C-alpha positions as CSV (number, residue, x, y, z in Angstrom):
1,X,-84.7,18.1,-19.6
2,X,-85.3,14.4,-19.9
3,X,-81.8,14.0,-21.0
4,X,-80.7,15.2,-17.6
5,X,-82.3,12.2,-16.0
6,X,-81.0,9.6,-18.4
7,X,-78.9,6.8,-17.0
8,X,-76.0,7.8,-19.1
9,X,-76.0,11.6,-18.4
10,X,-77.4,11.7,-14.9
11,X,-75.4,14.0,-12.7
12,X,-74.4,12.9,-9.2
13,X,-75.6,15.1,-6.4
14,X,-73.3,16.5,-3.8
15,X,-73.0,14.3,-0.7
16,X,-73.4,17.5,1.3
17,X,-76.7,18.6,-0.1
18,X,-79.2,16.8,-2.2
19,X,-80.4,20.2,-3.7
20,X,-76.9,21.4,-4.7
21,X,-75.9,20.5,-8.3
22,X,-72.3,19.3,-9.1
23,X,-70.3,22.0,-10.9
24,X,-67.3,21.6,-13.1
25,X,-64.4,23.4,-11.5
26,X,-62.2,25.6,-13.7
27,X,-59.1,27.5,-13.0
28,X,-60.5,30.9,-14.0
29,X,-60.5,33.3,-11.0
30,X,-63.6,35.1,-12.2
31,X,-65.6,31.9,-12.6
32,X,-64.5,30.9,-9.1
33,X,-65.9,34.1,-7.6
34,X,-69.2,33.7,-9.4
35,X,-69.4,30.1,-8.2
36,X,-68.8,31.2,-4.6
37,X,-71.5,33.9,-4.9
38,X,-74.0,31.3,-6.2
39,X,-73.3,28.9,-3.4
40,X,-73.5,31.7,-0.9
41,X,-77.0,32.7,-2.2
42,X,-78.2,29.1,-2.2
43,X,-76.9,28.4,1.3
44,X,-77.2,31.8,3.0
45,X,-78.7,30.4,6.2
46,X,-76.2,27.5,6.3
47,X,-72.6,29.0,6.6
48,X,-71.2,25.6,7.6
49,X,-72.6,24.0,4.5
50,X,-71.2,26.8,2.3
51,X,-67.7,26.5,3.6
52,X,-67.7,22.7,3.3
53,X,-69.1,22.9,-0.3
54,X,-66.6,25.5,-1.3
55,X,-63.7,23.4,0.0
56,X,-65.1,20.4,-1.8
57,X,-65.9,22.0,-5.2
58,X,-63.1,24.6,-5.6
59,X,-59.4,23.9,-5.2
60,X,-57.9,25.5,-2.2
61,X,-55.2,27.3,-4.2
62,X,-57.9,28.7,-6.5
63,X,-59.9,30.0,-3.6
64,X,-56.9,31.6,-2.0
65,X,-55.7,33.2,-5.2
66,X,-59.2,34.5,-5.8
67,X,-59.8,35.9,-2.3
68,X,-56.2,36.7,-1.3
69,X,-55.9,39.7,-3.5
70,X,-52.6,41.4,-4.2
71,X,-50.8,39.3,-1.5
72,X,-51.1,36.2,-3.6
73,X,-50.1,38.0,-6.8
74,X,-47.0,39.3,-5.2
75,X,-45.6,35.8,-4.7
76,X,-42.9,34.8,-7.1
77,X,-43.7,32.5,-10.0
78,X,-41.6,29.7,-8.4
79,X,-43.6,29.9,-5.1
80,X,-47.0,29.9,-6.8
81,X,-45.9,27.0,-9.0
82,X,-44.7,25.1,-6.0
83,X,-47.9,25.6,-4.0
84,X,-50.0,24.6,-7.0
85,X,-48.0,21.4,-7.3
86,X,-48.5,20.6,-3.6
87,X,-52.3,21.1,-3.9
88,X,-52.8,19.6,-7.3
89,X,-52.8,15.9,-6.3
90,X,-55.6,16.3,-3.8
91,X,-57.9,18.6,-5.9
92,X,-57.6,17.6,-9.6
93,X,-57.7,13.8,-9.3
94,X,-61.4,13.1,-9.3
95,X,-60.9,9.3,-8.9
96,X,-59.1,9.7,-5.6
97,X,-60.7,8.2,-2.5
98,X,-60.3,11.4,-0.6
99,X,-63.0,13.0,-2.8
100,X,-65.7,10.6,-1.4
101,X,-64.9,11.2,2.2
102,X,-67.3,13.4,4.2
103,X,-65.9,16.6,5.7
104,X,-66.9,17.1,9.3
105,X,-69.0,20.1,10.2
106,X,-67.1,23.1,11.5
107,X,-68.3,25.3,14.3
108,X,-65.9,28.1,13.5
109,X,-66.7,30.6,10.8
110,X,-63.1,30.7,9.6
111,X,-62.6,29.3,6.1
112,X,-61.8,25.6,6.0
113,X,-59.8,26.2,2.9
114,X,-57.1,28.0,4.8
115,X,-56.9,25.2,7.4
116,X,-56.7,22.7,4.6
117,X,-53.8,24.5,3.0
118,X,-51.9,24.7,6.2
119,X,-52.4,21.0,6.9
120,X,-51.2,20.2,3.4
121,X,-48.2,22.4,3.9
122,X,-47.3,20.7,7.1
123,X,-47.5,17.3,5.4
124,X,-45.2,18.6,2.7
125,X,-42.8,20.0,5.2
126,X,-42.6,16.6,6.9
127,X,-41.9,14.9,3.5
128,X,-39.3,17.5,2.7
129,X,-37.6,16.9,6.0
130,X,-37.5,13.2,5.4
131,X,-36.0,13.8,1.9
132,X,-33.4,16.2,3.5
133,X,-32.5,13.7,6.1
134,X,-31.9,11.0,3.5
135,X,-29.8,13.3,1.4
136,X,-27.7,14.3,4.4
137,X,-27.1,10.7,5.2
138,X,-25.9,10.1,1.7
139,X,-23.6,13.1,1.9
140,X,-22.2,11.8,5.2
141,X,-21.3,8.5,3.5
142,X,-19.5,10.4,0.8
143,X,-17.8,12.9,3.0
144,X,-14.0,12.9,2.7
145,X,-12.0,11.2,5.4
146,X,-10.3,13.2,8.0
147,X,-6.5,13.2,8.5
148,X,-6.6,11.8,12.0
149,X,-8.7,9.6,14.2
150,X,-8.7,9.4,17.9
151,X,-7.6,6.4,20.0
152,X,-8.1,7.3,23.7
153,X,-6.4,10.6,24.2
154,X,-3.9,10.2,21.4
155,X,-4.4,11.5,17.9
156,X,-3.8,8.6,15.6
157,X,-2.8,9.3,12.0
158,X,-4.9,7.7,9.3
159,X,-3.8,5.0,6.9
160,X,-2.9,7.7,4.3
161,X,-0.5,9.4,6.7
162,X,1.2,6.2,7.5
163,X,1.5,4.6,4.1
164,X,3.3,5.8,1.0
165,X,1.6,7.4,-2.0
166,X,2.4,7.3,-5.7
167,X,4.6,10.3,-6.3
168,X,6.4,9.4,-9.5
169,X,5.7,7.7,-12.8
170,X,9.3,8.0,-14.1
171,X,10.5,8.1,-17.6
172,X,10.9,4.3,-17.8
173,X,8.7,3.4,-15.0
174,X,6.4,0.5,-15.3
175,X,4.0,-1.4,-13.0
176,X,6.1,-3.5,-10.7
177,X,3.8,-6.5,-10.8
178,X,1.6,-7.8,-13.6
179,X,-1.1,-9.2,-11.3
180,X,-4.2,-7.1,-11.6
181,X,-5.1,-7.7,-8.0
182,X,-1.8,-6.2,-6.8
183,X,-1.9,-3.0,-8.8
184,X,-1.5,0.2,-6.9
185,X,-4.9,1.9,-6.2
186,X,-5.5,5.3,-7.6
187,X,-4.5,8.1,-5.2
188,X,-6.1,11.0,-7.0
189,X,-9.9,11.2,-6.2
190,X,-12.6,13.7,-6.9
191,X,-13.3,16.1,-4.1
192,X,-16.9,16.7,-3.1
193,X,-18.1,20.1,-1.9
194,X,-20.7,20.3,0.8
195,X,-22.1,23.8,-0.1
196,X,-25.3,23.5,-2.1
197,X,-25.2,20.9,-4.8
198,X,-22.2,18.6,-4.8
199,X,-19.8,19.4,-7.5
200,X,-16.9,17.2,-8.6
201,X,-13.8,19.2,-9.1
202,X,-11.5,18.3,-11.9
203,X,-8.4,16.6,-10.6
204,X,-5.1,17.4,-12.1
205,X,-2.7,14.5,-12.5
206,X,0.3,15.3,-10.3
207,X,3.4,15.3,-12.5
208,X,6.8,15.4,-10.8
209,X,10.1,16.2,-12.3
210,X,11.8,13.1,-13.7
211,X,15.2,14.7,-14.2
212,X,17.4,16.8,-11.9
213,X,20.9,17.6,-10.6
214,X,20.5,16.9,-6.8
215,X,19.0,13.5,-6.1
216,X,17.5,13.1,-2.7
217,X,19.2,9.8,-1.7
218,X,17.6,10.1,1.8
219,X,14.1,10.5,0.3
220,X,11.5,9.9,3.0
221,X,13.9,7.5,4.8
222,X,13.5,6.6,8.4
223,X,16.9,6.6,10.0
224,X,18.3,3.5,11.7
225,X,18.7,5.4,15.0
226,X,15.0,6.0,15.0
227,X,14.2,2.4,14.0
228,X,16.0,1.2,17.1
229,X,13.3,2.8,19.2
230,X,10.5,0.8,17.4
231,X,8.5,-1.3,19.8
232,X,8.9,-4.5,17.7
233,X,12.6,-4.0,16.8
234,X,15.2,-5.3,19.2
235,X,18.4,-3.1,18.8
236,X,22.0,-3.9,19.6
237,X,23.6,-2.0,22.5
238,X,25.8,0.9,21.8
239,X,29.3,-0.4,21.0
240,X,30.9,1.8,23.6
241,X,29.0,-0.2,26.3
242,X,30.7,-3.5,25.2
243,X,33.7,-3.8,27.5
244,X,34.1,-7.6,27.7
245,X,33.6,-10.6,25.5
246,X,32.9,-14.2,26.7
247,X,33.0,-16.0,23.4
248,X,34.1,-15.4,19.8
249,X,30.6,-15.2,18.6
250,X,30.0,-12.1,20.9
251,X,31.4,-9.9,18.0
252,X,27.9,-10.0,16.6
253,X,26.9,-7.5,19.2
254,X,28.9,-4.7,17.5
255,X,26.6,-2.6,15.3
256,X,27.3,-2.5,11.6
257,X,28.1,1.2,11.5
258,X,30.8,0.8,14.3
259,X,34.5,0.8,13.6
260,X,34.8,-2.6,15.3
261,X,32.5,-4.1,12.6
262,X,34.8,-2.6,10.0
263,X,37.9,-4.0,11.7
264,X,36.4,-7.5,11.7
265,X,36.4,-7.6,7.8
266,X,40.2,-7.6,7.6
267,X,41.5,-11.0,6.4
268,X,37.9,-12.5,6.6
269,X,35.9,-13.8,3.7
270,X,32.6,-12.0,4.2
271,X,29.5,-11.8,2.0
272,X,30.9,-8.8,0.1
273,X,33.8,-10.9,-1.2
274,X,32.3,-14.4,-1.4
275,X,30.9,-14.0,-4.9
276,X,34.2,-12.6,-6.2
277,X,36.2,-15.4,-4.6
278,X,33.9,-18.0,-6.1
279,X,34.5,-16.6,-9.6
280,X,30.9,-15.5,-10.1
281,X,32.1,-12.0,-11.1
282,X,34.3,-13.2,-13.9
283,X,33.3,-12.4,-17.5
284,X,32.3,-15.9,-18.6
285,X,30.6,-17.0,-15.4
286,X,28.9,-13.6,-15.1
287,X,27.6,-13.8,-18.6
288,X,26.2,-17.3,-18.0
289,X,24.4,-16.2,-14.8
290,X,23.2,-12.9,-16.3
291,X,25.1,-10.7,-13.8
292,X,25.3,-7.1,-15.0
293,X,28.5,-6.0,-16.6
294,X,28.9,-3.3,-14.0
295,X,29.3,-5.9,-11.3
296,X,31.8,-8.2,-13.1
297,X,34.8,-6.9,-11.3
298,X,36.7,-10.1,-11.0
299,X,38.4,-11.7,-8.0
300,X,41.3,-9.3,-7.4
301,X,39.4,-7.3,-4.7
302,X,38.7,-10.6,-2.8
303,X,42.4,-11.6,-3.2
304,X,43.6,-8.4,-1.5
305,X,41.1,-8.5,1.3
306,X,42.0,-12.1,2.3
307,X,45.7,-11.2,2.3
308,X,45.1,-8.8,5.3
309,X,45.8,-9.9,8.9
310,X,42.6,-11.0,10.6
311,X,41.5,-11.1,14.3
312,X,41.3,-14.8,15.1
313,X,41.4,-15.5,18.9
314,X,39.2,-14.2,21.7
315,X,41.9,-12.4,23.7
316,X,43.1,-10.5,20.7
317,X,39.5,-9.5,19.8
318,X,38.7,-8.3,23.3
319,X,41.9,-6.3,23.5
320,X,41.4,-4.6,20.2
321,X,37.6,-4.2,20.0
322,X,36.4,-3.5,23.5
323,X,37.8,0.0,23.9
324,X,34.8,2.2,22.8
325,X,35.6,5.1,20.5
326,X,32.2,5.4,18.7
327,X,30.0,8.5,18.5
328,X,27.0,8.6,20.7
329,X,23.6,8.0,19.3
330,X,22.3,11.0,17.2
331,X,18.7,10.5,18.5
332,X,18.9,12.4,21.8
333,X,15.4,13.9,21.7
334,X,13.0,13.1,24.6
335,X,10.0,13.3,22.4
336,X,8.5,9.9,21.5
337,X,9.3,8.6,18.1
338,X,6.7,5.8,17.8
339,X,3.3,4.9,19.2
340,X,2.8,1.2,19.4
341,X,-0.3,-0.3,17.6
342,X,-1.9,-2.6,20.0
343,X,-4.8,-3.9,17.8
344,X,-2.5,-6.0,15.7
345,X,-4.1,-4.7,12.5
346,X,-7.2,-7.0,13.1
347,X,-9.8,-4.7,14.6
348,X,-13.0,-4.0,12.6
349,X,-14.2,-0.7,11.4
350,X,-16.3,1.2,13.9
351,X,-18.1,3.5,11.4
352,X,-18.5,4.2,7.7
353,X,-16.1,7.1,7.9
354,X,-13.5,5.0,9.7
355,X,-10.6,3.9,7.5
356,X,-10.1,0.7,9.5
357,X,-7.2,-0.3,11.7
358,X,-3.8,1.4,11.4
359,X,-1.9,-0.9,9.0
360,X,1.6,-0.7,10.6
361,X,3.1,-2.0,13.8
362,X,3.7,1.5,15.2
363,X,3.0,5.1,14.2
364,X,6.0,7.1,13.2
365,X,5.7,10.6,14.7
366,X,8.6,12.8,13.3
367,X,8.0,14.8,10.1
368,X,10.2,16.3,7.5
369,X,10.3,20.1,7.5
370,X,11.3,22.5,4.8
371,X,14.3,23.6,6.7
372,X,15.6,20.0,6.8
373,X,15.1,19.7,3.0
374,X,17.0,22.9,2.5
375,X,19.9,21.7,4.6
376,X,20.0,18.4,2.7
377,X,19.9,20.2,-0.6
378,X,23.0,22.1,0.3
379,X,25.0,19.1,1.5
380,X,24.1,16.8,-1.4
381,X,24.4,19.6,-3.9
382,X,27.9,20.4,-2.7
383,X,28.8,16.7,-2.9
384,X,28.1,16.5,-6.6
385,X,29.4,20.0,-7.4
386,X,32.7,18.9,-6.1
387,X,33.0,16.2,-8.7
388,X,31.4,13.1,-7.2
389,X,30.5,10.4,-9.6
390,X,26.8,10.1,-10.4
391,X,27.1,6.3,-9.8
392,X,27.8,7.0,-6.1
393,X,24.1,7.8,-5.7
394,X,23.4,4.0,-5.9
395,X,25.5,3.3,-2.8
396,X,24.2,6.3,-0.9
397,X,20.6,5.3,-1.7
398,X,21.1,1.8,-0.5
399,X,22.7,2.8,2.8
400,X,20.1,5.5,3.6
401,X,17.1,3.4,2.7
402,X,18.2,0.2,4.4
403,X,16.2,0.9,7.6
404,X,13.1,1.8,5.6
405,X,13.2,-1.6,3.9
406,X,13.8,-3.3,7.2
407,X,10.6,-1.6,8.4
408,X,8.7,-2.9,5.4
409,X,9.7,-6.5,6.5
410,X,8.9,-5.7,10.1
411,X,5.4,-4.5,9.3
412,X,4.7,-7.4,6.9
413,X,5.6,-10.2,9.4
414,X,4.0,-8.3,12.3
415,X,0.7,-8.4,10.4
416,X,1.1,-12.2,10.1
417,X,2.0,-12.6,13.7
418,X,2.3,-9.6,16.2
419,X,4.7,-11.7,18.3
420,X,7.3,-11.8,15.5
421,X,10.5,-9.9,16.5
422,X,13.1,-8.3,14.3
423,X,16.5,-8.3,15.9
424,X,19.5,-6.2,14.9
425,X,22.7,-8.2,14.4
426,X,26.4,-7.6,13.6
427,X,28.9,-10.0,12.1
428,X,28.1,-13.6,12.7
429,X,30.1,-16.8,12.3
430,X,33.2,-16.0,14.3
431,X,32.5,-18.9,16.6
432,X,32.1,-21.5,13.9
433,X,34.4,-24.6,14.2
434,X,35.7,-24.0,10.7
435,X,37.0,-20.6,11.7
436,X,39.3,-21.9,14.4
437,X,42.8,-22.1,13.0
438,X,43.8,-25.2,15.0
439,X,41.1,-27.3,13.4
440,X,40.6,-28.4,9.8
441,X,37.3,-28.2,7.9
442,X,35.8,-31.7,7.4
443,X,37.1,-33.4,4.3
444,X,39.4,-30.5,3.3
445,X,42.7,-31.8,4.8
446,X,45.1,-29.2,6.1
447,X,43.5,-25.9,7.1
448,X,44.0,-23.2,4.5
449,X,43.4,-20.3,7.0
450,X,40.0,-19.4,5.6
451,X,37.7,-17.7,8.1
452,X,34.2,-16.7,7.3
453,X,31.8,-14.0,8.4
454,X,28.4,-12.7,7.4
455,X,26.3,-9.7,8.5
456,X,22.6,-10.1,7.8
457,X,20.7,-6.8,7.9
458,X,18.6,-8.3,10.7
459,X,17.3,-11.6,12.0
460,X,13.7,-12.6,12.1
461,X,12.7,-14.5,15.3
462,X,9.3,-16.2,14.9
463,X,7.1,-17.1,17.8
464,X,7.7,-20.9,17.2
465,X,11.5,-20.3,17.6
466,X,12.2,-20.3,13.9
467,X,15.2,-18.2,12.9
468,X,15.6,-16.5,9.5
469,X,18.3,-14.2,8.1
470,X,16.9,-11.0,6.7
471,X,18.6,-9.2,3.8
472,X,17.2,-6.0,2.1
473,X,18.1,-4.5,-1.2
474,X,17.0,-1.1,-2.3
475,X,16.9,-0.4,-6.0
476,X,18.1,3.1,-6.6
477,X,15.9,5.1,-9.0
478,X,18.6,7.6,-10.0
479,X,20.7,6.9,-13.1
480,X,22.9,9.3,-15.2
481,X,20.7,11.2,-17.6
482,X,22.7,9.9,-20.6
483,X,22.9,6.3,-19.4
484,X,21.0,3.8,-21.6
485,X,19.6,6.5,-23.9
486,X,22.0,6.1,-26.8
487,X,20.0,6.0,-30.1
488,X,16.7,6.7,-28.4
489,X,14.5,9.7,-29.0
490,X,14.0,12.3,-26.4
491,X,10.9,11.6,-24.2
492,X,8.0,13.9,-24.7
493,X,7.9,16.7,-22.2
494,X,11.6,16.1,-21.2
495,X,13.4,18.4,-23.6
496,X,15.6,19.7,-20.7
497,X,16.8,16.2,-19.8
498,X,20.2,16.7,-21.4
499,X,20.8,19.6,-19.1
500,X,20.4,17.5,-16.0
501,X,22.8,15.0,-14.5
502,X,20.2,12.4,-13.3
503,X,17.0,10.9,-14.4
504,X,14.4,8.5,-12.8
505,X,14.6,5.0,-14.0
506,X,12.3,2.4,-12.3
507,X,12.0,-1.1,-13.8
508,X,9.7,-3.9,-12.7
509,X,10.9,-6.2,-9.9
510,X,11.4,-9.8,-10.8
511,X,10.4,-12.4,-8.2
512,X,13.9,-13.9,-8.1
513,X,17.2,-13.5,-6.1
514,X,19.9,-12.4,-8.5
515,X,22.7,-15.1,-8.8
516,X,25.3,-12.7,-7.4
517,X,23.4,-12.7,-4.0
518,X,23.0,-16.5,-3.6
519,X,26.5,-16.8,-1.8
520,X,25.6,-14.0,0.5
521,X,22.3,-15.5,1.6
522,X,23.7,-19.0,1.9
523,X,26.7,-17.7,4.0
524,X,24.3,-15.8,6.3
525,X,22.4,-19.0,7.0
526,X,25.6,-20.9,7.5
527,X,27.0,-18.4,10.0
528,X,23.7,-18.2,12.0
529,X,24.0,-21.9,12.7
530,X,22.1,-25.1,11.7
531,X,18.8,-23.9,13.2
532,X,18.6,-21.2,10.5
533,X,16.9,-23.0,7.6
534,X,16.0,-20.1,5.3
535,X,16.7,-16.5,4.5
536,X,14.3,-13.7,3.5
537,X,15.2,-11.0,1.0
538,X,13.2,-7.8,0.5
539,X,13.8,-6.0,-2.8
540,X,12.3,-2.5,-2.5
541,X,12.0,0.3,-5.0
542,X,11.1,4.0,-4.7
543,X,7.9,3.9,-6.6
544,X,7.0,0.3,-7.6
545,X,6.6,-1.2,-4.2
546,X,8.6,-4.2,-2.9
547,X,8.8,-8.0,-3.2
548,X,9.5,-10.4,-0.4
549,X,11.4,-13.6,-1.3
550,X,12.5,-16.7,0.7
551,X,15.6,-18.8,0.0
552,X,15.8,-22.2,1.6
553,X,19.0,-23.7,2.9
554,X,20.9,-26.0,0.6
555,X,23.6,-27.9,2.6
556,X,25.1,-29.5,-0.5
557,X,25.5,-26.2,-2.2
558,X,27.2,-24.8,1.0
559,X,29.7,-27.7,1.0
560,X,30.6,-26.9,-2.6
561,X,30.9,-23.2,-1.7
562,X,33.4,-24.0,1.1
563,X,35.4,-26.3,-1.3
564,X,36.0,-23.5,-3.9
565,X,36.6,-20.8,-1.3
566,X,39.3,-23.0,0.3
567,X,40.7,-23.5,-3.2
568,X,40.8,-19.8,-3.8
569,X,42.8,-19.2,-0.6
570,X,45.1,-22.1,-1.2
571,X,45.8,-21.5,-4.9
572,X,46.0,-17.7,-4.9
573,X,46.0,-16.0,-1.4
574,X,48.5,-18.3,0.3
575,X,50.8,-18.4,-2.8
576,X,50.6,-14.6,-3.4
577,X,49.3,-15.2,-6.9
578,X,46.8,-12.8,-8.4
579,X,43.8,-14.8,-9.7
580,X,43.6,-14.8,-13.5
581,X,40.5,-14.1,-15.6
582,X,37.9,-16.7,-15.5
583,X,39.7,-18.8,-12.9
584,X,38.0,-22.1,-12.0
585,X,35.9,-21.9,-15.2
586,X,38.9,-22.4,-17.5
587,X,41.3,-23.9,-14.9
588,X,42.5,-27.5,-15.4
589,X,45.1,-27.5,-12.7
590,X,43.2,-30.1,-10.6
591,X,42.0,-32.1,-13.6
592,X,38.8,-32.1,-15.7
593,X,36.9,-33.5,-12.8
594,X,37.3,-30.4,-10.6
595,X,36.5,-28.2,-13.6
596,X,33.3,-30.1,-14.3
597,X,32.5,-29.9,-10.6
598,X,32.8,-26.1,-10.7
599,X,30.5,-25.8,-13.7
600,X,27.9,-28.0,-12.1
601,X,28.2,-25.7,-9.1
602,X,27.5,-22.7,-11.3
603,X,24.5,-24.3,-13.0
604,X,23.1,-25.2,-9.6
605,X,23.5,-21.6,-8.5
606,X,21.4,-20.4,-11.4
607,X,18.7,-23.0,-10.6
608,X,18.5,-21.8,-7.0
609,X,18.3,-18.2,-8.2
610,X,15.3,-18.9,-10.3
611,X,13.4,-21.2,-7.9
612,X,13.2,-19.1,-4.8
613,X,9.9,-18.9,-2.9
614,X,7.8,-15.9,-3.5
615,X,6.4,-14.8,-0.2
616,X,4.4,-11.7,-1.2
617,X,4.3,-8.4,-3.1
618,X,4.1,-5.2,-1.0
619,X,2.2,-2.4,-2.7
620,X,3.7,1.0,-3.0
621,X,1.1,2.5,-0.6
622,X,1.8,-0.2,2.0
623,X,5.4,0.9,2.6
624,X,5.8,3.1,5.7
625,X,7.9,6.2,5.1
626,X,8.3,9.6,6.7
627,X,5.9,12.3,5.5
628,X,6.3,16.1,5.4
629,X,5.2,18.4,8.2
630,X,2.7,20.2,5.8
631,X,1.5,16.9,4.2
632,X,2.8,17.9,0.8
633,X,4.4,15.5,-1.6
634,X,8.2,15.3,-1.3
635,X,9.9,15.1,-4.7
636,X,12.8,12.8,-5.5
637,X,15.0,15.7,-6.6
638,X,16.0,18.5,-4.3
639,X,16.6,21.1,-7.0
């Protein structure tokens, strides 16, 4: 036995008893029982030492499985494995510091092993609770956003309910803007379930019909009669309430859908006729400026308009116009239409689940119902079944969506300055000196009888007093199904396109004002007075967002415009001569000098068109439109 006392093989004695040898613990239950019996024989008179030695030498789980009998064996394999894993770190690691600590003497005869197991279980429970609390916090940060958030006692719709969503990716649709920072965010996201383990459901790409027979020209449009109730929009009074006029310029208070506004167009060169009277819609000039062929209608329409008898003096205007005769407002509901946003879009998020401040100046409350869609389907369907031209959809779309585009401009400038005001306006310019028949325009000699008028869609009144004309253009997504498809193969998945009348066609927006609209914007600035130094144009699409442009005033171009408008009246209207094709461009009646002057005027028009100021792009989901009552997507086609 000398080798037992060698330095290399000397066994360490138990810290509890100098006479008790150190045993190698095994996992065999029979060996554990024999070991316990041996310890019990050696420490028969010392029960406390026996229990302490047993808890030190034998793993607690081994003792319980050996002494617990059938109750331990009835446990499932998963439970036994879990309890062994909980006890293993404190019993099998011989290098742990806890093995060298002295176990205090127990006065109770109950096994220390059971107490040790319960203590370890409670520690594990605390650790498990901490892990669960961490996982619950992670789930809370990933929880889907709710549809509404509260502000005081009012339920406030979230950003998703106020903004627009990508609904279509049409046949010829393309991203509106090439800047990667301005691309539309993805709307489709994975949904996370909170039951058990989180699972990501497979999201299906929403595919809408890109062809149809009944185009919804009023698609998600907010009507003008509702926009007039907007807290940041200043409307005009009802035309029936205007019973007296103090000045010629007071005709601007007649709304643009009133019959009085229509009557003011007779004999007046308005923005709808200015481009034609300037020769921009002739074949050669239109080709040089890049004006679409469909708009090159010549100057005959302007000639017939200017030959009509116009209202010129104040007494005649008051006698003819201030007699009422307009329908009452269609919006007679007592329910609120808007809830003003008082935070100005600048408040910070209050929590992780908060989507931030509401992005628009006011919350639009009305919703589209299925019944309204059915009624609209019948009306529009009958319109086209009765033989209406498919090209009429473009005009209907522009009229119906005008107020929605005005709202886009309103929300944009409100974010920049909440004190900005958008004002409704009628026909402007009746009070200009050049419109008074007893006076002559400067430098033009005898008066030709030309009177001007322009009707901006609205006026932007900034806090610093700056005035800007606001013009909106809505690009219609509906084109005839056979238009522009000659020689092209059928698109994949659209085999029934030939059976439908319309298809969706959305093209990228260019950051420019088309040359045909330059006379319109310049004339609007002219009729608003010398304080109006710029005009804003909003070009909005159905699925590709919008672009906001600013055209600055060019007084020299305006003088040239007035020169050729007076020539048109003097040469053709007053002489009852129908203007020929390409008049002014090919005309040499006034010498080569005037012909060269006109061509320089056309070249300058093209330069102005291509050098307008880009204010900003508006993403598709930043356009406020009406949503459905059941929060479903509304298709562009009603059939």
